[in-house]
TIRO-2110 file (N, C-alpha, C; in Angstrom, 1 decimal):
// TIRO-2110
-38.1, 21.5, 43.5, N, 1, A
-37.8, 23.0, 42.8, CA, 1, A
-37.9, 22.8, 41.4, C, 1, A
-38.5, 23.9, 40.8, N, 2, A
-38.6, 23.7, 39.5, CA, 2, A
-37.3, 24.0, 38.6, C, 2, A
-37.3, 23.5, 37.4, N, 3, A
-36.3, 23.4, 36.6, CA, 3, A
-36.0, 24.9, 36.2, C, 3, A
-34.6, 25.3, 36.1, N, 4, A
-34.0, 26.6, 35.7, CA, 4, A
-33.3, 26.4, 34.5, C, 4, A
-33.5, 27.6, 33.6, N, 5, A
-32.7, 27.7, 32.5, CA, 5, A
-31.4, 28.4, 32.7, C, 5, A
-30.2, 27.9, 32.5, N, 6, A
-29.0, 28.7, 32.8, CA, 6, A
-28.4, 28.9, 31.4, C, 6, A
-27.7, 30.0, 31.0, N, 7, A
-26.9, 30.2, 29.8, CA, 7, A
-25.5, 30.8, 30.2, C, 7, A
-24.6, 30.3, 29.3, N, 8, A
-23.3, 30.8, 29.6, CA, 8, A
-22.5, 31.0, 28.2, C, 8, A
-21.5, 31.9, 28.1, N, 9, A
-20.6, 32.1, 26.9, CA, 9, A
-19.4, 31.0, 27.3, C, 9, A
-19.1, 30.3, 26.2, N, 10, A
-18.0, 29.3, 26.5, CA, 10, A
-17.0, 29.3, 25.2, C, 10, A
-16.0, 28.5, 25.4, N, 11, A
-15.1, 28.4, 24.2, CA, 11, A
-15.2, 26.8, 23.8, C, 11, A
-16.2, 26.2, 24.1, N, 12, A
-16.7, 24.8, 23.6, CA, 12, A
-17.1, 25.0, 22.1, C, 12, A
-16.1, 24.9, 21.1, N, 13, A
-16.4, 25.2, 19.8, CA, 13, A
-16.5, 23.9, 18.7, C, 13, A
-16.3, 22.8, 19.2, N, 14, A
-16.3, 21.9, 18.2, CA, 14, A
-17.0, 20.4, 18.8, C, 14, A
-17.3, 19.4, 18.0, N, 15, A
-17.8, 18.3, 18.6, CA, 15, A
-16.8, 17.6, 19.4, C, 15, A
-15.4, 17.7, 19.3, N, 16, A
-14.4, 17.2, 20.3, CA, 16, A
-14.6, 17.8, 21.6, C, 16, A
-14.7, 19.1, 21.6, N, 17, A
-15.0, 19.8, 22.9, CA, 17, A
-16.1, 19.5, 23.4, C, 17, A
-17.2, 19.1, 22.7, N, 18, A
-18.4, 18.9, 23.3, CA, 18, A
-18.3, 17.3, 24.1, C, 18, A
-17.7, 16.5, 23.3, N, 19, A
-17.4, 15.3, 23.8, CA, 19, A
-16.6, 15.2, 25.0, C, 19, A
-15.5, 16.2, 25.2, N, 20, A
-14.7, 16.2, 26.4, CA, 20, A
-15.3, 16.7, 27.5, C, 20, A
-16.5, 17.6, 27.3, N, 21, A
-17.1, 18.2, 28.5, CA, 21, A
-18.5, 17.5, 28.9, C, 21, A
-18.8, 16.4, 27.8, N, 22, A
-19.8, 15.7, 28.0, CA, 22, A
-20.1, 14.9, 29.3, C, 22, A
-18.9, 13.9, 29.6, N, 23, A
-19.0, 13.3, 30.9, CA, 23, A
-19.3, 14.1, 32.2, C, 23, A
-18.6, 15.3, 32.3, N, 24, A
-18.6, 16.2, 33.4, CA, 24, A
-20.1, 16.6, 33.6, C, 24, A
-20.7, 17.1, 32.3, N, 25, A
-22.2, 17.5, 32.5, CA, 25, A
-23.1, 16.5, 32.8, C, 25, A
-22.9, 15.5, 32.0, N, 26, A
-23.9, 14.2, 32.1, CA, 26, A
-23.9, 13.5, 33.5, C, 26, A
-22.8, 13.6, 34.2, N, 27, A
-22.7, 12.9, 35.4, CA, 27, A
-22.9, 13.9, 36.6, C, 27, A
-23.4, 15.1, 36.3, N, 28, A
-23.6, 16.0, 37.4, CA, 28, A
-25.1, 16.1, 37.7, C, 28, A
-25.2, 15.7, 39.0, N, 29, A
-26.7, 15.6, 39.5, CA, 29, A
-27.3, 17.0, 39.4, C, 29, A
-28.8, 17.0, 38.9, N, 30, A
-29.4, 18.4, 38.8, CA, 30, A
-29.4, 18.8, 37.5, C, 30, A
-28.5, 18.5, 36.5, N, 31, A
-28.6, 19.0, 35.1, CA, 31, A
-29.4, 17.8, 34.5, C, 31, A
-30.5, 18.5, 33.8, N, 32, A
-31.6, 17.4, 33.2, CA, 32, A
-31.2, 17.4, 31.7, C, 32, A
-30.7, 18.5, 31.1, N, 33, A
-30.7, 18.6, 29.6, CA, 33, A
-29.5, 20.0, 29.4, C, 33, A
-28.8, 19.6, 28.5, N, 34, A
-27.9, 20.6, 28.1, CA, 34, A
-27.4, 20.6, 26.6, C, 34, A
-27.0, 21.6, 26.0, N, 35, A
-26.6, 21.7, 24.8, CA, 35, A
-25.6, 23.0, 24.4, C, 35, A
-24.8, 23.0, 23.5, N, 36, A
-24.0, 23.9, 23.1, CA, 36, A
-24.1, 24.5, 21.9, C, 36, A
-24.4, 25.6, 21.5, N, 37, A
-24.6, 26.1, 20.1, CA, 37, A
-23.3, 26.5, 19.6, C, 37, A
-22.7, 25.7, 18.8, N, 38, A
-21.3, 26.2, 18.3, CA, 38, A
-21.4, 26.9, 17.0, C, 38, A
-22.6, 27.2, 16.5, N, 39, A
-22.7, 28.1, 15.3, CA, 39, A
-22.9, 29.5, 15.7, C, 39, A
-22.7, 30.0, 16.9, N, 40, A
-22.6, 31.5, 17.1, CA, 40, A
-21.2, 31.7, 17.8, C, 40, A
-21.0, 33.1, 17.6, N, 41, A
-19.6, 33.3, 18.2, CA, 41, A
-19.2, 33.2, 19.6, C, 41, A
-20.3, 33.2, 20.5, N, 42, A
-20.2, 33.1, 22.0, CA, 42, A
-20.3, 31.5, 22.4, C, 42, A
-20.5, 30.7, 21.4, N, 43, A
-20.5, 29.1, 21.8, CA, 43, A
-21.3, 29.1, 23.0, C, 43, A
-22.7, 29.5, 23.0, N, 44, A
-23.6, 29.4, 24.2, CA, 44, A
-23.9, 28.0, 24.5, C, 44, A
-23.7, 27.7, 25.9, N, 45, A
-24.0, 26.5, 26.5, CA, 45, A
-25.4, 27.0, 27.3, C, 45, A
-26.4, 26.1, 27.0, N, 46, A
-27.7, 26.3, 27.7, CA, 46, A
-28.0, 25.1, 28.2, C, 46, A
-28.4, 25.0, 29.6, N, 47, A
-28.8, 23.8, 30.1, CA, 47, A
-30.0, 24.1, 31.3, C, 47, A
-30.7, 23.0, 31.2, N, 48, A
-32.0, 22.7, 32.3, CA, 48, A
-31.4, 22.3, 33.4, C, 48, A
-31.7, 22.8, 34.7, N, 49, A
-31.2, 22.3, 35.8, CA, 49, A
-32.0, 22.6, 37.1, C, 49, A
-31.9, 21.7, 38.1, N, 50, A
-32.7, 21.8, 39.4, CA, 50, A
-31.3, 21.7, 40.4, C, 50, A
-31.5, 22.8, 41.4, N, 51, A
-30.7, 22.6, 42.5, CA, 51, A
-29.1, 22.6, 42.2, C, 51, A
-28.9, 23.5, 41.2, N, 52, A
-27.5, 23.7, 41.0, CA, 52, A
-27.3, 25.3, 40.6, C, 52, A
-26.1, 25.8, 41.0, N, 53, A
-25.8, 27.3, 40.9, CA, 53, A
-25.0, 27.4, 39.7, C, 53, A
-25.1, 28.7, 39.1, N, 54, A
-24.3, 29.0, 38.1, CA, 54, A
-23.0, 28.8, 38.4, C, 54, A
-22.3, 29.0, 39.6, N, 55, A
-20.9, 28.9, 40.0, CA, 55, A
-20.6, 27.3, 40.0, C, 55, A
-21.4, 26.3, 40.3, N, 56, A
-21.1, 25.0, 40.2, CA, 56, A
-20.9, 24.6, 38.8, C, 56, A
-21.8, 25.2, 37.7, N, 57, A
-21.6, 24.8, 36.5, CA, 57, A
-20.3, 25.5, 35.9, C, 57, A
-19.9, 26.6, 36.4, N, 58, A
-18.7, 27.3, 35.9, CA, 58, A
-17.6, 26.3, 36.4, C, 58, A
-17.5, 25.8, 37.6, N, 59, A
-16.6, 25.0, 38.2, CA, 59, A
-16.4, 23.8, 37.4, C, 59, A
-17.6, 23.2, 36.9, N, 60, A
-17.5, 22.0, 36.3, CA, 60, A
-16.9, 22.1, 35.1, C, 60, A
-17.2, 23.1, 34.2, N, 61, A
-16.7, 23.3, 32.9, CA, 61, A
-15.3, 23.6, 32.9, C, 61, A
-15.0, 24.6, 34.0, N, 62, A
-13.5, 25.1, 34.2, CA, 62, A
-12.7, 23.8, 34.3, C, 62, A
-13.1, 22.8, 35.3, N, 63, A
-12.4, 21.7, 35.5, CA, 63, A
-12.2, 20.7, 34.4, C, 63, A
-13.0, 20.8, 33.5, N, 64, A
-13.2, 20.1, 32.2, CA, 64, A
-12.1, 20.7, 31.3, C, 64, A
-11.6, 22.0, 31.4, N, 65, A
-10.6, 22.6, 30.5, CA, 65, A
-11.2, 23.6, 29.6, C, 65, A
-12.3, 24.3, 29.9, N, 66, A
-12.9, 25.2, 29.1, CA, 66, A
-13.2, 26.6, 30.0, C, 66, A
-13.1, 27.5, 29.0, N, 67, A
-13.6, 28.8, 29.7, CA, 67, A
-15.2, 29.2, 29.5, C, 67, A
-15.7, 29.5, 30.7, N, 68, A
-17.1, 29.7, 30.7, CA, 68, A
-17.5, 30.9, 31.5, C, 68, A
-18.5, 31.8, 31.2, N, 69, A
-19.0, 32.8, 32.0, CA, 69, A
-20.5, 33.0, 31.9, C, 69, A
-21.0, 33.2, 32.9, N, 70, A
-22.7, 33.2, 32.7, CA, 70, A
-23.0, 34.5, 32.0, C, 70, A
-24.3, 34.1, 31.2, N, 71, A
-25.0, 35.2, 30.7, CA, 71, A
-26.0, 35.8, 31.5, C, 71, A
-25.9, 37.2, 31.9, N, 72, A
-27.0, 37.6, 32.5, CA, 72, A
-28.2, 38.4, 31.6, C, 72, A
-29.2, 37.6, 31.6, N, 73, A
-30.4, 38.2, 30.8, CA, 73, A
-31.1, 39.4, 31.4, C, 73, A
END
């Protein structure tokens, strides 16, 4: 399956927040790359993934203690 780019609005707004969510995203099979743009108001999480759904990403980030919602392009 080809890699898909997914984008989400989050409340991950600092390096401490990124460090808190990092092990959750890094240890999820299917996520090949991810980053959070903390310089924009919506704190956009962008990730490259294979065989993972938006809902799975929402569940992972919510479990880590952060708010997240998919961005529909």
